[in-house]
N, C-alpha and C positions, 0 to 999 in steps of 0.2 A: 504494500500500500504506500502511496506517495501523496504528498500534499503540494499543491501548486503555490508558487510565490504570491499570487493574488489572494488566495485563501489565507496563507500565513500572514500577509500584511493586514488583512481584515481582522483576524483574530488578535494580532498584536495591538491594533488600534482599539479594539474592545477592552482589552486588559488595561491599556493605558487610560482609557476613559473611566473605567471602574476605579482605578487608582485615584483619579481626580475626584470621582464621586464619593470615595471613602471619606474625604474631608467634609463633604456635606452630611454624610451619615453621622459623623462624629458630632456635628452641630445640632442634629435633630433631637428635640426634647422627648421625654417619655410620652408626653401628651400627643406630640406630633406623630410619633411612631405608632401610638395607639390609633390615631385617626387614619393613618395609612392602612392599618389592618382592616378597619371597618370599611374603607373605600374598596379594598380588595373583596371584602365580604359581599358588598353590593354588586361588584362585577361578577363574582362567581354565580350569584343568584341570577343575574341577567344572562349569563352564558351557559347555564346548566343544561338547558335543552340541547344546544349545539354540542356541548362537551360530550353528552351521552350519545348523541347521534354519530359523532365522529368515532367515538370508542366502539360503538356497535359495528361500524364499518370495518374498523381494524380487526375486530374479533369475529367478523362474519356472522353476526347475529341478525335474524330477521326483525323487522320493526315491531312485530306483534309478539315477540318471544317473551315469556315471563322471566327468562334469564337476564333480560335488560335490567332487572332489579339489582343485579350485581354491579352494573355500571353506575347506577344511581348511588348506591350506598358506598361503594369503594372508590367513587370518583368525587363528584361535587359535595355529596352529603358529608363525607369525612372531612373535607376542607372547611365547609361551612360550620361544622361543630368545633373545629380547632381554633379558628380565628377569634371568636368571642372569648374562648377560654384563655387564650394568650393575651387578649386585650384586657381581661380582668386582672391578670398578673401585672400588666403595666399600670393599671389604675392603682392597684395596691402599692406598688413601688413608688408611684408618683405621690401618693398620700402618706408615704412613710409607714405603711402598715405591715404587720407580719403576714407573709404570704400564706402561711398555714393557719391563719386565724379562721375559725369556723370549721376546720377539718379535724376529724377525730384522729389523734395520734396515739397509737398503741405500741405493742411489742409483738415480735415474732420470735420463734425459736432461734437460738444461736446468737443472742445478744444483738438482735436487730430491731431497729425502729420501723414501724409499719404505719403508713398514712392511708386512710380511706379516701379514695378519689372518685368512687362511683357507688351510689348516686350522689350527685352534687346539688341538684335542685329538684323541685317537685316534678318537673317534666321528665327528668330521668326516671323517677319512681314510677311514672305512668308508662312511658314509652319503652323502658327497659326493665319492667317490673320483674323482680326476682334476681336481677343481675347486680353483682357488686364487684368492686375491684379495689385492690390496695397495692401501694408501692412499698416494697421492702428496701431499706437502705443496706449498704454493706455492713457486715458484722463490725461492731465497735464504734460505728458512727453514732454519736449521741443525738438526742432530740435537739439539744441546744445548737450543736453544730449544723444540724439539718435546717433549723430555722434561720440561723445566721448566714448560711451560704446559699440559700435558695435565691434564685434570680440570676445567677451566673453573670454573663457579660453585661446584662442590663443594670447591674449595680454600679458600674462605671461606664455609662454609655459613650462618654467622650473618648474612651480608650479603645479605639477600633483595632481590628486584628488582621487587616489586609484583605486580599481578594481570595475567595474560595471558589474552586471549581466543583460543581455538583454534577456527577455523571448519572443521568436520570435512568430510572428503571423502565423496562419495556412491557411489564405485565399488568400492574395496577396503576391506574392513571392519577391517583392522588399522591403517589409516592414522591414524585419529583417536586410538585408544589410544596408539600409538607417539608421536604428536605431543604428546600430553598429558605423557607421561613425559619427553620431551626438554625441554619447558618447565620442568617441576618440577626436574629434576636438572641439566641443562646450564646453564640460565639462572637457576635458583634462584627461580622464580616460582610462586605459586599460580595455579590455572587455572580459568577458566570455559570449558567446552566446549559449543559450539553444534553440534548434529548437523545434517548435511545432511538436509532433509526426506525424501529417499529412504530413509535409514537410521533414521528415527524408531522403527521397530518394534524396533530393537536397544536402545532406552533401558533397559528392565528388565535386560537382560544386562549392559550397561556399568555400570549402577548397582550391580549385584551384584558385578561384577569389581572395581570401584574403591571398594567400601564402606569399606575402611580409610582411604582419603584423604577420602572424603565425610564420614565420621563425625567426623574431626578438623578439618574446616573448610578443607581444602586444595584441594578440588575441588568444583565444581558442574557439572551437566550439564543443558542445556535443549534444547528443541525450538522450532521457530518458523520463520517465513518471513524474507524478506530485510529486512523492516522491523525485526524483532527483531535480526537480525545488525547492521543499521546502528546501532541504538541502543547495542548492546554495544561495537562497535569505536570509536564516537565518545564513549563515556562518559568523563567526567573522571576517574573512579576506575580506569580501565584504563590500564596502563602500556605494554603491548605487544600486538601482534596477530600471529598466524600463520595462514596460509590455505593449503589445498590446493584447487586449482580451476583456473579458466580465467584467461587474461590479462585478459579483459573484466571479470570479477568483481573481480580485483585493482585494475584501474584505476577501477572504480566506487567501490571503498572508498577509494582514495587520493585521487582527483581529484574524484569525484562523478559522478552519472549524467547522461546526456543531454547537451544542448548546453552546460550549465554545466560539466560535467566536461571536455568537449573544450576549452572556453575556458580552464579552470584549468590543464589540462595544457600548452596552448600558452603560457601565461604563466608556467609553472613555479611555480604557486601551489597546492601540495597542501593539501587540507583536512585530511588526516590527517598529523600531524607526529610521531607517536610511532613508536618502532621497529617495523618490520614485516618478517617473514620470510615466504617463500612458496615453494611448489612448484607449477609451473603447466604442466608438459607442454611440448609442441612437436611438431615434425615430425621424428621419429627415423629415421635411415637404417640400413639393413643393407647393408654393403659386401661383396660376394661376390668375393674375389680369385681370378682364374682360375688353374687348375692342372689336374692330371690326376687325375680322380676315377673311382671305380668306379661301377657302376650303383647299388649299395647306398648309396654315399656320396651320390649325387644324390638318391635317395629320402629318406634320413634328413634331409639338410639342407633339402630342400624342406618336409618336415614341421616342421622346426625353425623355419623362417621363417614358415610358415603359423601356427604357434603364437605367434610374436612379434606377429602381428597379431590373431589370433582369440581368444587367451586372454581370458576375461571378455567375450567377444563384441566385442572391440576397444575396450572402454571402459577403457583404461589410459593414463595420461599417458605411459608408456614404450612403448606399442605401436609396433612398426616400421611406418612409413608409406611409405617409399621404399626399394625394393630397387635397388641399383646393381650392374649386371653388366658383364662385359667384352664389348664389341662384337665383338672379334676372338677371343674364346674359342671354340675348336672345339666345346666341349660346351655352348655357350650355349643352343641350341635345345632340346637334350635336358633341360637344367636347367629352362628356362622351362615346358616341357610338364609336367615333374614338379611344379613349383610350382603350376601351374594345377590339376593333379589333386589335390594336397594341399589346396589352398584349397577346391576343390569338394567333396571327400570328407570333410572334417572334420565332426564331428557338428553337426546343425542345432540352433539355439537361438534363443530369442526376442530381439528387439532391445529389451531391457527398460529401457535408460537413456533418460530423456526427451529428445526432440529428435532421436533417431537417424534417423528417417525423413526429416526435413527436411535433415539434413546429408548423408545418402546421396543424396537427390534432387538436392541442389545439386552434389555431386561428379559425378553422372552428367550433369546438364545442361551442366556446364562441359566435359565430355569426351564428345562424341558418339560417339567410337570405343571407349567403355568396353565391357567384357564383364560382363554381369550373370549371376551364379550364385546364383539365389534372392535372398536378402537381401544377398548379398555382391557386391562390385564390384572388378574388376581394371582398372587404368588402364595400358594397354600403351604403350610407346614415347613416354614423356614427353620433351618437347623441352627439352634443357638450355639452348638458346640463346633460349628464349622467356622474356623478362623478366616476362611477365604470367602465367606458369604458376601457377595457384592451389594445386596440389598441393604446391608447395614452401614455401608460407607459410601454409597453412590447416590447422590440426589438425582432421581429420575426426572423431575420437573415435567410431569405429565401424568396421564391417568393410569398409573401403576400403583397397586396397593398390595403390601405383603402382610402375612399373618404368621405370628409365632406364638408358641404356647409355653407356659410355665406352670409347674405344679404348686400345690399348697392351698391352705385356707386363705381367706381374704388378707389377713395380716401377713402371713408368710409370702403369699403371692405378691403383695404390694412391695414388700422389702426387696424381693428378688427382681421385680420389674424396675424399681428405681435403680438398682445396681446395673441392670441391663441397659437402661437408657443412658446412664452416666458413662459406662465403660465400653459399650459395644457400638453405640450409634453415633455417627459422625455429626458434629454440629451441636449448638446449644441455643438455638433461637427460641424454640417453643416445644412444650410437652403438654399433652392432654390427659386428664384423668376422667373416667366415667364411673360413678359410684352412686348406688341408690341410697336414699335417706336412712333406711334402717341400718345398712352396713356402715354408713358414715357415722351414725351414732354409736355403733358398737366399737368402732375403731377409736372414737374419742380423740384425745390429743395426738394420738399416733399419726393421724392423717396429716395434721399440720407439720409434725416433725418430718414426715415423709416428703412433704412439699419442700421443706427447708433443705432436705438432702438432694433434691433434684437440681442439677446444675444447668438451669435453663433461664433465659432472659424473660420469658413469659410462661406461666403455668396456668392452664385452664382446668377448672374443676366443674364438670357438667356444662362447660362453655368452651366452644372452640377458641383457641388462642387468637384467632382473627378478631374476636371481639376486643381483645386488648389493643390491637392495632387501631381500631376505630374509637377507642376511648381517649379523648383529648388530653386528659390530665394524667394518663398512664405513661409509662416509658415503653419504648420499643427498641429492641436490639438484643444482641447476644449476651450471654452470661459473661461478666467481666473476667479478664485474665488471659485471653488468647495472646500468645507471643506472635510477633510479626512473621516468623517462619513456620508457624502452624496456626494460621489465622482462623480456622474453623468457620464459625458463623459471623465473624467480624469483631469490630471494636466500637465502643461508644453507643450512645442511644440517640433517638430522635423523638419527636412529638413532645412528651414531657412538658406540658404548657406551664407547670409550676416551676420549671427550670431548677429542678433539684440537683444538688451536687452529690456525686457518688451513690446513685441508686444502684441496686443490685438486680432487682427483678420486679415484675408486676405479676400479681396473682388475681385471676378473674374467676368468679363463681357464678354459676347459673342454675336455674331450676332443672331438676332431673326430668320433670314431666311438664308438658304444655297445658295451658288452659283447655278444657275445664278440669282435667284430671289432677292438675297441681292443687287446685283449691279443695277438691274432694278428698285428697290424701294429705292435706295439712301443710303444703308448702307455701300457700298464700301468694302465688304469683299469678298475675293476670295476663302473662305473655302467652299467646298461642304459638303455633309453629313459626319460628323466627323468619324474617324475610330473606335472610341469606341462605336458607335451606334450598338446595337445588330442586327439591320437590314442591316448593311453594308455588301454588298456581297463580297467586296475585302479587308476586314479588315485584313486578315492574310497576304496578299501580301503587303499591305500598311504598316502594323506594322513591317514586316521584313525589308522593305526598309527604314523605319524611323530609325530602330535600326542600320542598316548598315551606314546610314548617321550620326547618333550620334557618332558612332565609328570613322568615318573619314569624317567630313563635307567637302563637295566640291560641286561646282556649277553643275558639270556634272551629279550628282545624282538626281538633282531636277526634271528634266522632267519625269523620271520614277516614282517618288513619286507622282507627280501631275496626271500623266496618270492613275495610279492605284486608286488614291483617287477619281478622276472624275467618274470612272467606278463603284464606290461603291454604 
């Protein structure tokens, strides 16, 4: 790949302009920065329809498909929820208030501080009824330190930190905008966003959305191939880099491509020595804790796990790849049959992300006993004793789901499953637990201790970790501690609208059963089948209405949202 002198000159001019713009960013008051956020909020609301239409074209979804709900919720809705949350942080800083005032601050196992971040307001309690989330700080970080350091770069807004290059993701359309905002506000940097070529068609939408930042010289957005990206990340005028993508792409940036990159990595001689944060995916587990489930429970949770893999056709860094079930669970076979049915019966969709066919073919070739269900693949009976099992260390990034079994009672099984997730599966972005309320009560404090043992950046309990991605005040990123030469799921966090310093993970909890069974069995959640389920028949309508509500929250919009959600 080569880059022409004309393109090089244009990129250099953009970086020079951003360096000039950085001076203006340093002069912007907290109030002015908050106003910019709300200008962008209005722009997202105005461009949401076009945003989803373009995303649907990229992903080859028909205009009438219920799966368009994915594009509403993981596109403009996610950004519309984040902007006012971040604006609230700026308001509190401007007023000199404690950023955690009004948030419940408690403890978690292992000398950890835990902050409840969901629900935050009455609308959360209604629209995400039964869902809660908390951010755990790193062990030893005190509540006082947490309160004093929250705010990150916005505590000294005049001390800007140069130009950051954000290498945008190609799969979920809210990732790049949210990453841009985090660089601007958490790190106090101006930004050059390079879109993934898959999403180049969204350039006019993003330029319109971020017009207030572009006009002031705080943001530039470009398209281009890997050569363009390489020129940007290695540019002397760029102070920092953030990437969402694969571990291979990360290593090519840090160490170099091909044999030279391998040699540089072996010699611990990175070619890129500037700060770099990253979100790189991995092999995510879903641990199904054995219990006594009804037939309806089995069907619902089978659909839940199928969604964890098939949302966005499996092209998610957080897609579940390995389901761990109890070998001795009396209902194991009934559950696995339901999982197969849910996987097979989910709506068909194109494998739109480049390279999917090759990855799926590789998974099938490595597992002769696989079951092909159209373009989807189930890998049954994965051998935990097989050190060469590729499904445990290869992120397939597509509609491939593996199943492994562990013996033991609920407690013994959970302990072994945590060890498996930590020691055998590659990456630390997210892990899911499915556990019925009775078994959860029986385990008592041991469940929370097991969560503490899981080395993952987001843990979902009866809630797909993707809910953590959508939660504005939660953190999103790998478990901390990956060295540069073994980067795993990456370094650093994003989202985190409270701008917490040294967070370790987010833990999300959801209802085991949907409405009405949740109420009848004592969970007291009024959430029906969530709109992100791939089997939700009204997901597109609900997603559109949720987005309109996030653009302008009002009580009168709630009945329409609830009516659509109940029909799902």
